[in-house]
C-alpha angles and dihedrals in degrees: 000000000000117000124245098265093196094055091044092051091049090053090048092052091050101042099042093062086090090059088057087055090053091050091049091053092049091049090059085073107020120064116208114332091128089160093054095045093049092049091050088056091049092050090053092050098048097043088241136145120238132216111200117195128188144116117283118283101036094115095253094140094037092053093052093046090049091050089053090054090057092057131071092229139109114268132197131180123202120189106214113221134167092256095052117121129211089245089060086067105031101034126229145243117269122200112237108208093197096056096027090228138110113249125195122251103196120220131219092279087078094085141090101246120028123190108203097193116205091352093182092062089076125071125252096266089062095043089052090059086076096056100087095042094048096050105029101025091231140100128212120213113180107319095334126091119206122201114226120234120253124281103044117167133166116209108188127186126199140176119233110289093238091071118103118261099028131123121213116241116244118249091246089054096046093047090062091066111091092208136018111203126199116202128203133197118284121256121259091257092050092048090052088054089050089054092050093048103037106029090096111044112237139152117261115202116226117186126212110251109171129046126198095265093051091047090053090053092051091049091051088051091052089051089053095056108119117252111190120221090245090054090051088053091050091053092048090049092052095049093042090054090061090058099042110015094172093058089051093053094258099108092148088067095054094090092044098056117067096182135002135233121288127239087262086068090057092050096045094044089057094043096045092046087056091050090048090053090050092053089049090055098251132125093212138053123246127191092259090063091056094044093049097051098034097088091055092049098042109032093084096038101061126064124227111221126228088261090056092049090049090052091043092241110155127204087253088058090050093051091048091053092049091050089052093049105041112087115247116226 
């Protein structure tokens, strides 16, 4: 049974006013970066983790910290460094001489919102400490598994991999991020606003807007956004084309893609398209929602072949070509 789209849209228009309040609080601190702020909202709504890439100084860390200040949730920041250990994230077991037992000392991963700052500054053994918590929302210490409280969200920042002193994230790690964002420099007008606002250092008050119960309601609303069967087919066609370009009529891309997107891409493309529709004030998904969010969902889930690298074709270029080729319903 299809939902009443009119009633759903009316509810969306009413209930998402609080998201506008969150955005307004963030914009007290962050100038411009509309793309980043909107994707932070989408990540909250779809229960997804975000990987934010950009050169130093683009307000990646500041934006995440400001988002945390707008929410009534626990927040932890971990600065990833080459000498970090997995126990520095997970915690460890401490021997209690009085009881003669090992007791857990929980690490910073036991939180609601985790900022993994410069995640690619730490080696693979530290990055892998996040795998269980990101996928299963649980952490194992010794022989005991602890469920993480809801919400749990990892917001990781990283500098471009070409920079010295960085470690590439493994495919299994990257695939757990719902979105990978790529930030660019601000415009001249935005940078002038940054000068006006930040030239003299001062404290900017940001008030908490959303508590955990209200966030859960907004997430349920995002889940309720209507996704037509044709739109589901469009999403499946897009993801399928990354795995078998020739079958999708994109045979010229076959030599440029070394591996296609995982089933997580299918799930998150559908969920984030719903969240995009919600932010646009609609109770239903349209093709533009899918096309707008697709690069963020897919750019880290497909592999560019050696031929693509030789021709300087990026994964963003590959996604753009697929979006141009796959027929829109």
